[in-house]
N, C-alpha and C positions, 0 to 999 in steps of 0.2 A: 316821728319826733320823739317817741319814747326812747329810741336807741340813743339819740343825742343826749337826752337827759341822763340816761344811765352812764354814758361815757363821761359826761360832765361831773356827775356825782362821784364816780370812781376816781378820776384824776384830781378833782378839787379836794376831795377828802384826803387823799394821799399827800397832796402838796401842803395842805394846811397842817396835817398831822406832823409831817416831816419838819416843816418850818417851826412849829411850836416846840417840838422836841429839841431841835438844834438850837433854836433861839433860847430856850430854857437852859440848855447846857452852857451857852455863851454867857447868859446872865449869871448863872451859878459860878462861872469862872471869873466873874468880875468885869466882863465886857458887855455891859448893859446896852450900850448904843448899837453894838453889832446885833445882838438878839432882837432889839426893838426894830431896827432897820430891816432885818430879814422878815420878820412877821408883817411889818407894814407893807413891804413890797409884795409879799405873797397874798395878802388880803386883796390888794388892788389887782393883782394878776388873776385871782379867782373871779373877781367881779368882771374883769375884761373877758375871761373865758366864758362866763355865763352869758354876757351880752352878745358875744360872738355867736353862740348857739341860738339865742333869741332872734338875731338878725336874719338867720336862715328862714325862720317862719315869716318874718316881715316881708321878705322878698318874693315869696310865693304868690302867684296869681296876679302879678302886675305886669304892665308893659315894660319893654326894654328900658325906656327912658326913666320910668318911675323906679325900676329895679336898680338902675345905675345911681340915681340920686339917693335912694335909700342906702345903698352900699357905701357910697362916698360919705354920706352923713354919719353912718355907723363907724366907719374908719376914723373920721375926724373926731367924733365924740370919744371913741375908745382911746385914741392918742392923748386927748385931753385928760381922760381918766388916769392913764398911766403916767402922766406928767405930775399928778398930785403927789405921789410918794417921793418923787425926785425933788420937787420944790420943798416939801416938808423936810426932807433929809438935808438939803442945802441950807435951809433957814434955821434949823434947830439942831444943836449939837447933840441932843439926846438920841438922834437917829444917825446911824452910820450910812454914808452915801453908797459905798460899794456894796454893803449888805442889802440895802434897799434895791439896788440894781439886780443883785442875785435873786432877791425875792421876786422881782418882776418876772424873771425868767424861770421861776420855780415850776410852773405848770409844764413848760417845755422840757425842763430837765427831768421831771417825773415821767413824762410821756416817753422821752428818749431812754431813760433807765428801764422802763417797762418793756420797750421793744428790744433792747439789748438783752434783758433778762430772759425773754422768750426766744431770742435768736441764738444765743450761745448753746443751749441744749440741742437745738436742731442741727447746728453745725457739728457738734460732737458726735451726734448720731450718724451723720453722713460720713464722718471720718472713720467710724468703726465699721 
């Protein structure tokens, strides 16, 4: 479980840092709603990512039926959690909807960027 915490900390920190920096740039450029929407979506994305890691621990040591019900409940709760920034962005003009959606996918984008960053040098080495 320690490995899961390390991965969560690595990607959550990177996602929040990137989101805050990009959000701050948008705010400084006069696009406050985009900056706020991006940070709002990222915060909920990080919460979802942490809950996903916790749900692994909850599933261990239970019967198949209990594990299935825990998994389904976890998914349902996490979807509700991810709906919050969308609802907030729809209801309040101070949050940009598309930016909130991008923020929700920030963890996935950071993970993808990390894998691409490590993949490109290995491809170059194979070509040489």
